[in-house]
C-alpha positions as CSV (number, residue, x, y, z in Angstrom):
1,M,10.8,8.2,11.7
2,E,11.8,11.3,9.8
3,N,10.7,12.4,6.3
4,N,7.1,13.2,6.9
5,I,4.7,12.7,4.1
6,R,2.7,15.7,2.9
7,R,-0.8,15.1,1.7
8,I,-2.9,17.8,-0.2
9,V,-6.6,17.0,-0.7
10,T,-8.9,18.9,-3.1
11,G,-12.6,19.0,-3.2
12,H,-15.5,21.2,-4.3
13,H,-17.3,24.2,-2.9
14,K,-21.1,23.9,-2.8
15,D,-21.2,25.9,-6.1
16,G,-18.9,23.3,-7.7
17,T,-15.7,25.3,-7.8
18,A,-12.5,23.5,-6.9
19,I,-11.1,24.1,-3.4
20,F,-8.3,22.7,-1.2
21,V,-9.8,20.7,1.6
22,S,-6.6,20.0,3.6
23,D,-2.8,20.2,3.5
24,Q,-1.2,18.2,6.2
25,E,1.8,16.1,7.1
26,F,1.8,12.5,8.3
27,E,4.4,10.3,9.9
28,T,4.8,6.6,9.4
29,A,4.3,4.4,12.5
30,V,5.9,1.0,13.1
31,I,3.4,-1.8,12.7
32,P,3.1,-4.6,15.4
33,S,5.2,-7.1,13.4
34,G,8.1,-4.6,13.6
35,D,9.2,-5.1,10.0
36,A,7.8,-1.8,8.6
37,A,6.4,1.6,9.4
38,M,3.4,2.9,7.4
39,V,0.7,5.4,7.1
40,T,-2.5,5.1,5.2
41,L,-3.1,8.4,3.3
42,W,-6.5,7.8,1.8
43,T,-9.1,5.1,1.2
44,T,-12.3,4.8,-0.8
45,T,-15.1,2.4,0.2
46,S,-16.0,1.8,-3.4
47,V,-14.6,1.6,-7.0
48,P,-15.5,3.8,-8.7
49,A,-15.1,6.2,-5.8
50,D,-17.9,8.5,-4.6
51,L,-16.6,12.1,-5.0
52,N,-19.6,13.2,-2.9
53,D,-18.3,11.5,0.2
54,D,-16.5,14.2,2.2
55,T,-15.1,11.8,4.8
56,D,-11.3,12.0,5.2
57,G,-10.2,8.8,3.6
58,A,-7.2,8.5,6.0
59,V,-9.5,8.0,9.0
60,K,-11.4,5.0,7.8
61,D,-10.6,1.7,9.5
62,V,-8.8,-0.5,6.9
63,G,-6.8,-3.7,6.9
64,T,-4.2,-4.5,4.3
65,T,-6.8,-3.9,1.6
66,L,-10.4,-2.6,1.6
67,K,-13.1,-4.9,0.3
68,G,-14.8,-3.1,-2.6
69,G,-12.5,-0.1,-2.3
70,S,-9.0,1.3,-2.7
71,V,-6.1,2.2,-0.4
72,I,-3.0,4.4,-0.8
73,R,-0.3,4.1,1.8
74,I,3.3,4.8,2.3
75,V,5.4,1.9,3.6
76,D,8.9,2.3,5.1
77,M,10.5,-1.2,5.0
78,L,13.0,-1.1,7.9
79,P,16.6,-2.0,7.3
80,G,17.2,-5.8,7.2
81,A,13.5,-6.5,7.7
82,S,11.2,-9.0,5.9
83,S,7.4,-9.1,5.7
84,P,5.6,-12.4,6.2
85,L,4.4,-14.3,3.1
86,H,1.0,-13.0,2.1
87,R,-1.6,-12.9,-0.7
88,T,-4.5,-10.5,-0.9
89,D,-7.4,-10.3,-3.4
90,S,-6.1,-7.0,-4.8
91,I,-4.0,-5.5,-7.5
92,D,-1.3,-3.5,-5.9
93,Y,0.8,-0.8,-7.6
94,G,4.1,-0.3,-5.7
95,I,6.4,2.6,-6.6
96,V,9.8,2.6,-4.9
97,L,10.5,6.1,-3.8
98,S,13.9,5.4,-2.1
99,G,16.1,2.5,-1.1
100,T,16.1,-1.1,-2.3
101,I,13.5,-3.8,-1.9
102,A,13.5,-7.4,-2.8
103,L,10.2,-9.0,-3.8
104,E,10.2,-12.8,-3.2
105,L,7.5,-15.2,-4.5
106,D,6.4,-18.4,-2.8
107,N,8.6,-20.4,-5.2
108,E,11.6,-18.4,-3.8
109,E,12.2,-16.6,-7.0
110,M,13.2,-13.0,-6.3
111,R,13.5,-9.6,-8.1
112,T,15.2,-6.5,-6.6
113,A,13.7,-3.1,-7.1
114,T,15.3,0.3,-6.6
115,Q,14.2,4.0,-6.7
116,G,11.8,4.6,-9.6
117,T,10.8,1.0,-10.1
118,V,7.1,0.3,-10.4
119,I,5.9,-3.2,-9.2
120,V,2.5,-4.5,-10.2
121,Q,1.5,-7.2,-7.7
122,R,-1.3,-9.3,-9.0
123,G,-2.5,-11.5,-6.1
124,T,0.5,-13.8,-5.8
125,I,1.9,-15.1,-2.5
126,H,4.9,-12.9,-1.8
127,K,7.0,-11.2,0.8
128,W,9.0,-8.0,0.9
129,R,12.6,-7.9,2.0
130,N,14.8,-4.9,2.6
131,P,18.4,-6.1,1.9
132,S,20.1,-3.0,3.3
133,P,21.4,-3.3,6.9
134,T,21.2,0.5,7.3
135,E,18.8,2.1,4.7
136,V,15.0,2.4,4.9
137,C,13.1,1.5,1.7
138,R,10.1,3.8,1.1
139,I,7.4,2.6,-1.2
140,V,4.0,4.1,-2.1
141,F,1.3,1.4,-2.6
142,V,-2.0,1.8,-4.3
143,L,-4.2,-1.2,-3.6
144,T,-7.6,-1.9,-5.3
145,E,-9.8,-4.9,-4.7
146,A,-9.6,-7.6,-7.4
147,K,-11.3,-10.8,-8.2
148,P,-9.1,-13.7,-7.0
149,F,-7.0,-15.7,-9.4
150,E,-8.6,-19.0,-10.2
151,V,-7.1,-22.4,-10.8
152,N,-9.4,-25.0,-12.4
153,G,-12.4,-22.8,-11.6
154,S,-11.5,-22.4,-7.9
155,P,-10.3,-19.0,-6.5
156,L,-7.0,-19.0,-4.6
157,P,-7.4,-18.0,-1.0
158,E,-6.0,-14.9,0.7
159,V,-2.9,-15.8,2.8
160,M,-1.7,-13.9,5.8
161,E,1.3,-15.6,7.6
162,H,2.7,-14.0,10.8
């Protein structure tokens, strides 16, 4: 994939003054399902985050979400591709950087988002579809663990179809 993602990380010197910790580029990598390429840029293992943790948040092992924490990743939805239906116990902020993406809910209702659109995904069963046969859709996602939605006092389960 082209269009590397540049990540600049700040931190603190031992005396408390601000410093740049890193400035590097990342490439997205195609995931096993073949529908998207992605890179995780940073994670935190807790919310609120611990600013005393100097571990590079990109090197932590993380799934779609991180229990008790947060994740920021770039997703390139490949042309004509569709994700499986899924639901996570998280609130996800998706910002379309380029291209077009269709968000489909489990009731088959759909909305299309283009560059500059912000999507707030609140634990529903959904899938992502790139309607373009030629153009990648790049989205930045920030995911934070959330309490599951409850129906009649029972939490809805996470769903991961393949």
